[in-house]
C-alpha positions in Angstrom: 26.2 9.8 -33.5 28.0 6.5 -33.0 26.0 3.5 -31.7 28.1 0.5 -31.2 28.4 -2.6 -29.2 30.1 -2.3 -25.9 33.2 -4.5 -25.8 33.3 -7.5 -23.5 36.0 -9.7 -22.2 38.7 -9.5 -19.6 39.5 -5.9 -20.4 36.2 -4.3 -21.6 37.6 -0.7 -21.5 36.2 2.6 -20.3 32.6 1.9 -21.2 32.3 -0.8 -18.5 33.7 1.5 -15.9 31.3 4.3 -16.8 28.3 1.9 -16.7 29.4 0.4 -13.4 29.7 3.9 -12.0 26.3 4.9 -13.2 24.8 1.8 -11.8 26.3 2.4 -8.4 25.2 6.1 -8.5 21.6 5.0 -9.4 21.6 2.5 -6.5 22.7 5.1 -3.9 20.3 7.7 -5.3 17.4 5.2 -4.9 18.5 4.2 -1.5 18.8 7.9 -0.3 15.4 8.7 -1.9 13.5 5.8 -0.2 15.3 6.5 3.1 14.2 10.1 2.9 10.6 9.1 2.3 10.7 6.6 5.2 12.4 9.2 7.5 9.8 11.9 6.6 6.8 9.6 7.2 8.3 8.3 10.5 9.0 11.9 11.7 5.5 12.9 10.9 4.1 9.9 12.7 6.2 10.5 15.8 5.5 14.3 16.0 1.7 13.9 15.4 1.7 15.3 11.8 0.0 12.1 10.7 -2.7 11.1 13.0 -3.5 7.4 13.6 -6.3 8.2 16.0 -9.2 6.9 13.9 -7.3 4.4 11.8 -9.6 1.5 12.6 -12.9 3.5 12.8 -15.5 3.9 10.1 -18.5 6.0 9.5 -21.9 4.7 10.5 -25.1 6.3 9.1 -27.7 7.6 11.5 -30.4 9.3 9.5 -32.2 10.5 12.6 -29.1 12.1 14.2 -28.2 15.8 13.6 -24.9 15.1 11.8 -26.2 12.1 9.9 -23.3 9.8 10.8 -21.0 8.8 13.6 -17.9 6.7 13.9 -17.4 3.3 15.4 -14.9 0.5 15.3 -14.8 -1.1 11.8 -14.2 -4.8 11.6 -13.7 -4.5 7.8 -10.8 -2.1 8.3 -9.2 -4.2 11.0 -9.3 -7.4 9.0 -8.0 -5.6 5.9 -5.1 -4.1 7.9 -4.2 -7.4 9.5 -4.2 -9.4 6.2 -2.2 -6.6 4.4 0.4 -6.6 7.2 0.6 -10.4 7.1 1.2 -10.5 3.3 3.7 -7.6 3.5 5.7 -9.4 6.3 5.7 -12.6 4.3 7.0 -10.8 1.2 9.6 -9.0 3.2 10.9 -12.2 4.7 11.1 -13.7 1.2 13.2 -10.7 0.0 15.5 -11.0 3.0 16.0 -14.7 2.4 16.8 -14.2 -1.3 17.6 -10.6 -2.2 18.8 -11.4 -5.7 15.3 -12.0 -7.2 11.7 -10.9 -6.7 9.9 -13.5 -4.6 6.9 -15.4 -6.0 3.8 -15.2 -3.7 1.7 -18.3 -3.5 -1.6 -18.0 -5.3 -3.5 -18.8 -2.0 -1.9 -15.9 -0.3 -2.8 -13.5 -3.1 -6.4 -14.9 -3.0 -6.6 -14.2 0.8 -5.4 -10.6 0.2 -7.8 -10.1 -2.7 -10.7 -11.5 -0.7 -9.9 -9.3 2.3 -9.8 -6.2 0.1 -13.0 -7.3 -1.7 -14.8 -7.7 1.6 -13.6 -4.3 2.8 -14.6 -2.5 -0.5 -17.9 -4.4 -0.6 -18.7 -3.1 2.9 -17.8 0.4 1.8 -19.9 0.2 -1.3 -22.9 -1.2 0.6 -22.7 1.6 3.2 -22.3 4.3 0.5 -24.9 3.1 -1.9 -27.5 1.3 0.2 -27.7 4.0 2.9 -28.9 6.8 0.7 -31.3 4.4 -1.1 -32.9 3.5 2.2 -33.1 7.1 3.2 -34.8 7.9 -0.1 -37.3 5.1 0.3 -38.2 6.1 3.9 -39.0 9.6 2.7 -41.2 8.3 -0.1 -43.3 6.1 2.1 -45.9 7.8 4.3 
């Protein structure tokens, strides 16, 4: 097996042509793959295969109800969605303005996104852990 240095200069030879062809092929394969993912998700959204009906609703515990929980509007989900969309739009605009390099997000924006996700997950953890504990304590007290 021969491992050598690729020639450089004004006439680098056949290796440069092969690498440029592979690079172009990889670019178009990635573009087609991501386009296919996007098209499939969009098709499923438009035909109803992916339901967005309860996107902003969360479960609420009702220990006295027959089912145990019901659904209602979740402010935690709404604020998490809004902050995520805002950060994603900011990032996309930065990429459009300078597509040659990855954009740097300001630390404050990252902190806002992290805080939003922490509030959402904290609410989920509180509902998941505190609800059963309260039910247990209610059963134990006469």
